[in-house]
C-alpha positions as a printed Julia matrix, in Angstrom:
183×3 Matrix{Float64}:
 42.24  -51.84  -31.98
 43.99  -51.83  -35.36
 47.02  -50.05  -33.91
 47.7   -53.16  -31.78
 48.48  -55.29  -34.85
 50.72  -52.55  -36.19
 52.38  -51.96  -32.8
 53.14  -55.66  -32.47
 54.81  -55.72  -35.89
 56.77  -52.48  -35.74
 60.5   -52.11  -35.28
 61.24  -48.97  -33.31
 64.48  -48.4   -35.21
 63.28  -48.69  -38.8
 60.21  -48.02  -40.91
 58.04  -50.69  -42.49
 59.26  -52.03  -45.82
 57.12  -53.43  -48.64
 58.09  -57.0   -47.74
 56.74  -56.54  -44.19
 53.23  -55.5   -45.31
 51.27  -58.68  -44.63
 47.56  -59.02  -45.42
 46.83  -58.52  -41.69
 48.9   -55.3   -41.61
 47.29  -54.07  -44.84
 43.86  -54.57  -43.26
 44.98  -52.8   -40.04
 46.4   -49.88  -42.03
 43.21  -49.51  -44.08
 41.07  -49.69  -40.92
 43.17  -46.92  -39.37
 42.86  -44.84  -42.53
 39.06  -45.28  -42.62
 38.75  -43.74  -39.14
 41.49  -41.11  -39.52
 40.32  -37.62  -38.51
 43.6   -35.7   -38.43
 44.9   -33.09  -40.82
 48.0   -34.74  -42.32
 47.46  -34.12  -46.05
 48.99  -37.45  -47.16
 46.49  -39.42  -45.08
 43.58  -37.1   -45.89
 44.24  -37.63  -49.61
 44.5   -41.42  -49.25
 41.33  -41.55  -47.17
 39.36  -40.06  -50.11
 40.42  -42.91  -52.39
 38.99  -46.39  -52.79
 40.94  -48.64  -50.37
 41.12  -51.39  -53.0
 43.02  -49.01  -55.3
 45.8   -48.19  -52.83
 49.23  -49.43  -53.83
 51.54  -51.41  -51.58
 53.69  -48.3   -51.15
 50.69  -46.2   -50.1
 49.6   -48.79  -47.52
 53.22  -48.92  -46.27
 53.06  -45.13  -45.95
 49.91  -45.4   -43.82
 51.58  -48.02  -41.62
 54.61  -45.79  -41.16
 52.35  -42.89  -40.14
 50.74  -45.14  -37.51
 54.23  -46.27  -36.45
 55.29  -42.66  -35.9
 52.12  -41.99  -33.9
 52.71  -45.04  -31.67
 56.37  -44.21  -31.1
 55.56  -40.59  -30.28
 52.89  -41.64  -27.77
 55.25  -44.13  -26.11
 58.15  -41.71  -25.93
 56.13  -38.81  -24.55
 55.49  -40.89  -21.41
 59.17  -41.28  -20.58
 60.88  -38.01  -21.35
 58.55  -35.25  -20.21
 61.19  -34.25  -17.62
 63.92  -33.48  -20.18
 63.58  -29.88  -21.32
 64.88  -28.48  -24.58
 68.5   -27.5   -24.21
 72.11  -28.53  -24.51
 73.63  -31.09  -22.18
 77.07  -32.49  -21.36
 76.94  -36.03  -19.99
 79.32  -38.87  -19.4
 78.37  -41.74  -21.68
 80.52  -44.74  -22.53
 83.23  -43.32  -20.27
 83.53  -40.06  -22.26
 82.17  -36.56  -21.81
 79.77  -36.05  -24.71
 77.57  -33.14  -25.75
 73.94  -33.31  -26.87
 71.06  -31.06  -27.85
 67.44  -31.93  -27.11
 64.68  -30.27  -29.13
 60.93  -30.89  -28.88
 58.99  -28.71  -31.36
 55.64  -27.43  -30.11
 54.15  -26.54  -33.49
 54.16  -27.84  -37.03
 54.66  -31.26  -38.53
 57.1   -32.46  -35.85
 55.14  -31.17  -32.85
 55.49  -33.51  -29.91
 58.52  -35.4   -31.23
 61.75  -35.25  -29.22
 64.91  -34.94  -31.3
 68.37  -35.63  -29.88
 71.55  -34.63  -31.69
 75.14  -35.07  -30.64
 77.27  -31.94  -30.87
 80.9   -32.19  -31.97
 83.75  -29.69  -32.24
 83.48  -27.14  -35.02
 79.69  -27.13  -34.86
 79.19  -30.55  -36.46
 76.11  -32.45  -35.29
 74.83  -35.99  -35.69
 71.21  -37.0   -35.16
 70.67  -39.86  -32.73
 68.24  -41.94  -34.78
 68.04  -45.32  -33.07
 65.3   -45.33  -30.43
 67.4   -47.35  -27.99
 70.4   -45.0   -28.3
 68.16  -41.94  -28.06
 66.44  -43.26  -24.96
 69.79  -44.06  -23.37
 70.96  -40.46  -23.85
 67.66  -39.06  -22.53
 67.78  -41.35  -19.47
 71.29  -40.17  -18.57
 70.24  -36.53  -19.05
 67.1   -37.03  -16.93
 69.22  -38.39  -14.1
 71.94  -35.71  -14.21
 70.64  -32.36  -12.91
 73.99  -30.67  -13.69
 74.15  -31.71  -17.36
 72.66  -28.46  -18.71
 75.06  -26.22  -16.76
 78.0   -28.54  -17.55
 77.47  -27.95  -21.28
 77.91  -24.21  -20.79
 80.82  -24.59  -18.42
 82.68  -26.89  -20.8
 81.95  -25.14  -24.1
 81.3   -21.52  -23.11
 77.83  -21.55  -24.68
 74.6   -21.35  -22.71
 73.27  -24.79  -21.87
 69.72  -23.65  -22.54
 69.87  -21.51  -25.69
 73.4   -22.04  -27.04
 74.45  -18.37  -27.11
 78.07  -17.54  -26.27
 78.53  -16.82  -22.56
 80.27  -13.44  -22.36
 80.67  -12.75  -18.65
 82.56  -14.57  -15.89
 79.47  -15.34  -13.79
 77.61  -16.87  -16.76
 80.62  -19.01  -17.74
 80.96  -20.24  -14.14
 77.26  -21.16  -13.98
 77.05  -22.4   -17.6
 73.82  -20.53  -18.29
 73.35  -16.94  -19.49
 71.45  -14.3   -17.49
 68.32  -14.29  -19.67
 68.03  -18.08  -19.53
 68.76  -18.11  -15.79
 65.82  -15.76  -15.33
 63.59  -17.98  -17.5
 64.66  -21.02  -15.44
 63.94  -19.18  -12.2
 67.55  -19.15  -11.07
């Protein structure tokens, strides 16, 4: 399988660069492109061209598309149990706040995004795969993390809306979201 050569060469924390595109990887990328049946317009356009005419940058782009596909497939196996929401977890000895978002439609469907939430509404994307997986593992093993977010910040752990009544603040989740969660 051509993806094996690409998978063996990929770095989960950074995309392929021009200098990493070896003849073997070029061949694997072109083989992937030749059998591509998806709807991503970049790959559809490249598939219509003569493979010999593709530039180094275009082949690198194909390899990075395969990289994203491999990483998505690998990550889906591990984090199915972490639902979209906001979580407060203890990490590195500090209480930290995160948001998990997994789009179900569009270009990013199936990807899981993790952002750290700071005071004043500032956020920072967790980009490194190892750091992202560490956060998701802690969340997966802390059943109170969603409610803790709401209890600490006064915003619903599921949807992020301000919690306006005493019961919701105590639970950390608003009434509509509690109903959706079967609580």
